[in-house]
C-alpha positions in Angstrom: -30.5 -16.5 7.8 -29.4 -13.1 9.0 -31.9 -10.3 8.3 -30.5 -8.0 5.6 -30.4 -4.3 6.1 -32.6 -2.1 3.9 -29.8 0.2 2.9 -26.0 0.6 2.8 -23.8 3.6 2.7 -21.0 4.0 0.2 -18.5 6.6 -0.9 -18.9 8.0 -4.4 -16.5 10.2 -6.3 -18.5 13.2 -7.5 -15.8 15.5 -8.9 -12.3 14.9 -10.3 -9.7 16.5 -8.0 -7.5 19.2 -9.4 -4.4 19.0 -7.3 -5.1 17.9 -3.7 -8.5 16.2 -3.3 -10.9 18.0 -1.1 -13.9 16.6 0.8 -16.4 18.1 -1.6 -15.0 15.8 -4.3 -16.7 12.9 -2.5 -20.2 12.1 -1.3 -21.4 9.4 1.2 -24.6 8.1 -0.3 -27.2 5.6 0.9 -28.2 2.8 -1.5 -30.7 -0.1 -1.2 -29.4 -3.6 -0.3 -30.8 -6.6 -2.1 -30.3 -10.4 -1.8 -27.4 -11.6 -4.0 -28.2 -13.0 -7.4 -26.9 -16.4 -8.5 -23.2 -16.7 -8.3 -22.8 -13.8 -5.9 -22.4 -13.2 -2.2 -23.4 -10.3 0.0 -20.6 -9.2 2.4 -20.7 -6.9 5.4 -17.4 -5.2 5.2 -15.4 -5.1 8.4 -12.3 -3.2 7.1 -11.4 -1.5 3.9 -8.1 -0.2 2.6 -7.2 3.3 1.4 -4.0 3.4 -0.7 -1.9 6.0 -2.5 -2.6 4.4 -6.0 -6.3 5.4 -5.5 -5.4 9.1 -6.1 -4.4 8.2 -9.7 -7.7 6.5 -10.3 -9.5 9.8 -9.5 -8.1 11.3 -12.7 -9.8 10.5 -16.0 -6.7 9.2 -17.7 -5.7 5.9 -19.2 -3.5 3.9 -16.8 -2.8 0.4 -15.7 -6.1 0.4 -13.8 -9.5 1.9 -14.7 -10.3 5.3 -13.3 -13.1 5.7 -10.8 -16.4 6.6 -12.4 -18.1 9.8 -11.3 -21.3 9.2 -9.2 -20.4 5.6 -8.7 -19.0 3.9 -5.6 -15.2 3.7 -5.4 -13.6 0.4 -4.8 -10.5 -1.2 -3.3 -9.4 -4.0 -1.0 -11.8 -5.0 1.8 -12.4 -7.9 4.2 -15.7 -8.8 5.6 -18.2 -11.5 6.6 -20.7 -13.2 4.3 -24.2 -12.4 5.4 -26.0 -14.0 2.4 -24.8 -16.4 -0.3 -26.1 -17.5 -3.6 -22.9 -19.1 -4.7 -21.5 -22.6 -4.2 -18.5 -22.8 -1.8 -19.5 -19.7 0.3 -21.7 -19.8 3.3 -23.1 -17.3 5.7 -20.4 -16.5 8.3 -17.4 -17.0 6.0 -14.8 -14.3 6.1 -13.6 -13.1 2.7 -11.2 -10.8 1.0 -12.5 -8.9 -2.1 -12.2 -5.7 -4.1 -15.4 -3.7 -3.3 -14.3 -1.5 -0.4 -15.5 2.1 0.4 -19.0 0.7 1.4 -20.7 -1.0 4.3 -22.2 -3.9 2.3 -20.8 -5.3 -0.9 -22.5 -7.4 -3.5 -19.5 -9.5 -4.7 -19.2 -12.0 -7.6 -18.1 -15.2 -5.9 -15.2 -15.7 -8.3 -13.7 -12.4 -7.1 -13.8 -13.3 -3.4 -11.2 -15.3 -1.5 -11.8 -17.0 1.9 -9.5 -15.8 4.7 -9.1 -17.3 8.2 -9.3 -14.9 11.1 -7.8 -17.6 13.3 -4.5 -17.5 11.4 -4.1 -13.7 11.4 -6.2 -10.6 12.3 -8.5 -9.8 9.4 -7.0 -6.4 8.8 -3.6 -7.9 8.0 -5.1 -9.4 4.8 -5.2 -5.8 3.6 -1.7 -4.9 4.6 1.2 -7.1 5.7 -0.4 -10.3 4.3 -2.2 -8.5 1.5 -1.6 -6.4 -1.6 0.8 -4.0 0.2 2.8 -6.9 1.7 3.1 -8.7 -1.7 4.1 -5.4 -3.3 7.0 -5.1 -0.8 8.1 -8.7 -1.2 7.9 -8.8 -5.0 9.4 -5.4 -5.5 12.4 -6.2 -3.3 13.2 -9.8 -4.4 11.9 -9.9 -8.0 12.0 -6.4 -9.4 15.1 -5.1 -7.5 16.8 -8.5 -7.6 17.9 -8.2 -4.0 20.9 -10.3 -2.9 22.5 -10.9 0.4 25.0 -8.2 1.3 23.2 -5.4 -0.6 22.8 -2.0 1.0 19.1 -0.9 0.7 17.5 2.5 0.8 13.7 2.8 1.2 11.8 6.0 0.8 8.4 6.3 2.6 9.8 3.7 4.9 7.2 4.1 7.7 4.4 3.3 5.3 2.7 0.0 4.8 5.0 -1.1 1.9 8.2 0.6 3.0 8.2 -0.7 6.5 8.0 -4.2 5.2 10.6 -3.8 2.5 13.2 -2.6 5.1 12.5 -5.5 7.5 12.5 -8.1 4.7 15.8 -6.8 3.4 17.4 -7.0 6.9 16.1 -10.5 7.5 17.5 -11.6 4.1 21.0 -10.4 4.9 21.2 -6.8 3.8 24.5 -5.2 4.8 22.7 -1.9 5.6 19.1 -0.7 5.5 18.3 3.0 5.4 14.9 4.6 5.5 13.4 8.0 5.1 10.2 9.2 6.8 8.3 12.4 7.4 8.7 12.8 11.2 11.2 12.2 14.0 8.8 9.8 15.7 8.6 7.6 12.5 12.4 7.7 12.2 12.7 6.5 15.8 10.2 3.6 15.1 12.2 2.5 12.1 15.5 2.3 13.9 14.4 1.2 17.4 11.6 -1.2 16.6 12.0 -2.3 13.0 15.7 -2.7 13.0 16.7 -0.3 10.3 20.4 0.6 10.5 19.7 4.2 9.9 16.8 6.5 9.1 16.3 10.2 8.6 13.5 12.8 8.5 13.4 14.2 5.0 11.9 17.4 6.3 15.1 18.1 8.2 17.3 18.8 5.2 18.2 17.9 1.7 17.6 14.2 1.0 20.8 13.8 -0.9 22.9 15.1 2.0 21.1 13.0 4.6 21.3 9.9 2.4 25.1 10.3 1.9 25.6 10.6 5.6 23.5 7.5 6.3 25.1 5.4 3.5 28.7 6.6 3.1 29.5 3.6 1.0 26.5 4.0 -1.3 23.5 1.8 -1.9 22.9 -1.2 -4.1 19.1 -1.2 -4.0 16.6 1.7 -3.9 12.9 1.0 -3.2 11.0 4.1 -4.3 7.7 5.1 -2.8 8.1 8.8 -3.1 9.8 10.0 -6.3 11.0 13.5 -6.8 13.9 14.6 -4.6 14.3 11.1 -3.2 14.8 9.5 -6.6 17.4 12.1 -7.6 19.3 11.5 -4.3 19.1 7.7 -4.8 20.6 7.9 -8.3 23.5 9.8 -6.8 24.1 7.2 -4.1 23.5 4.0 -6.1 26.6 2.0 -6.7 27.6 0.5 -10.1 25.0 -2.0 -11.2 22.5 -0.6 -8.6 18.8 -1.4 -9.0 15.8 0.6 -8.2 12.2 -0.7 -7.8 9.9 2.2 -8.6 6.7 1.4 -6.7 5.1 4.8 -6.1 5.7 8.6 -6.4 3.4 10.0 -3.7 5.3 13.3 -3.7 3.9 14.0 -7.2 0.4 12.5 -7.2 -1.3 15.9 -6.5 0.9 18.0 -8.8 -1.1 20.1 -11.3 2.0 20.5 -13.6 4.4 17.8 -14.8 7.1 17.3 -12.2 10.7 17.8 -13.4 12.7 14.6 -13.8 15.8 13.9 -11.8 18.6 16.2 -12.9 21.3 13.5 -12.7 19.8 10.9 -15.1 23.1 10.8 -17.0 24.5 8.8 -14.0 22.3 5.9 -15.0 24.6 5.3 -18.0 28.0 5.3 -16.2 26.7 3.3 -13.3 24.8 0.9 -15.5 21.8 1.3 -13.2 18.5 -0.5 -13.7 15.3 1.4 -12.8 12.1 -0.8 -13.1 8.5 -0.2 -12.2 6.7 -2.7 -10.0 3.0 -3.5 -10.1 1.7 -6.0 -7.7 -0.7 -7.5 -10.3 2.3 -8.9 -12.2 3.3 -11.1 -9.2 0.2 -12.9 -8.1 1.9 -16.1 -9.1 4.1 -15.9 -6.0 1.3 -15.0 -3.6 1.2 -18.4 -1.9 5.0 -18.4 -1.4 4.8 -14.9 0.0 2.0 -15.7 2.4 3.8 -18.8 3.7 7.1 -17.1 4.1 5.8 -13.8 5.5 3.2 -15.5 7.6 5.9 -17.6 9.3 8.0 -14.5 10.0 4.9 -12.8 11.6 4.1 -15.8 13.8 7.7 -16.0 14.9 7.8 -12.3 15.7 10.7 -11.6 13.3 8.5 -9.3 11.2 6.6 -6.4 12.8 3.9 -4.2 11.5 1.7 -1.4 12.5 -1.7 -0.3 11.4 -3.4 3.1 11.6 -7.2 2.8 12.0 -9.9 5.3 11.1 -13.3 4.2 12.5 -16.6 4.2 10.7 -17.7 4.6 7.1 -17.9 8.4 7.7 -14.1 8.5 8.2 -13.3 7.0 4.8 -12.4 10.2 2.9 -10.6 11.8 5.9 -8.5 8.6 6.2 -7.6 8.8 2.5 -6.6 12.5 2.7 -4.6 11.7 5.9 -2.8 9.0 4.0 -1.7 11.5 1.3 -0.4 13.8 4.0 1.5 11.0 5.7 -0.5 10.9 8.9 -0.3 7.1 9.0 2.3 4.8 10.4 2.1 1.5 8.6 -1.1 0.5 6.8 -4.0 3.0 6.8 -7.3 1.1 7.3 -10.9 2.1 7.7 -12.6 -0.1 10.2 -16.3 -0.6 10.2 -16.1 -3.1 13.1 -14.6 -1.1 15.9 
């Protein structure tokens, strides 16, 4: 049996951010490590995920997921290796996906862990392209937005973990045109030259509405929203009759201290008979197996590409999260404890 460490480091939320989070809202603390009780496993985390939705959990408000508690470890997706097991079906050396990230060692209830195979795909992909973000893209496009062959699709935040997959899946499924927005010329180039988007633009280079109209002169049928704000307003203007929007995230507004104004063109929803619907990945776990099989096949064939941005070491956790909010990442932002 592997000798267990005496202590583990974990990130705690110590103050609720007002506007943009700052490093002093968090503390890296050392806690004792104990052998797992019955029905539990002890996991040495190898990678954990930082995601935009975590910003909302730092506020003490009622939402679809419980807020982080002050002076307690934060959590989120993680993959790691079992170093001690007191649960049937799990053995030392197994690799698992679970929800207790933001720490070096996790004491996980066995029923909340899922075995993953590092031989089938790199472990980090189970947090991104084959994980929650990938399923969000898949379900949001095909179920929430009811994508059909021939649709023109616009994706905001298209160089992020979700957006980059949405655009590729739409193209592979027969979209007539796929347009993406991103926050740098380098990301725009990646979307068009490597991921196969038909067009992309840097939203910092001018009004989103004007750039979208130029990129999609015949309008769009589907909008996948990761940003909100000006992007949503522009999409409403460009959506064709019976257009659909999957509202996945609104990262442009997560750090606002005052309520953001709504799009000024909401009346267009009536005449165009638009459908705007929110998407939460937790509603779609029933199609997870179908998603993994289909997307896994496209990864193996090379049809679907992905990129990951790694931060190294537990110490980099908060910096990685703040960088994510700034848009420093291309693809999935991951904190690696095994690099």
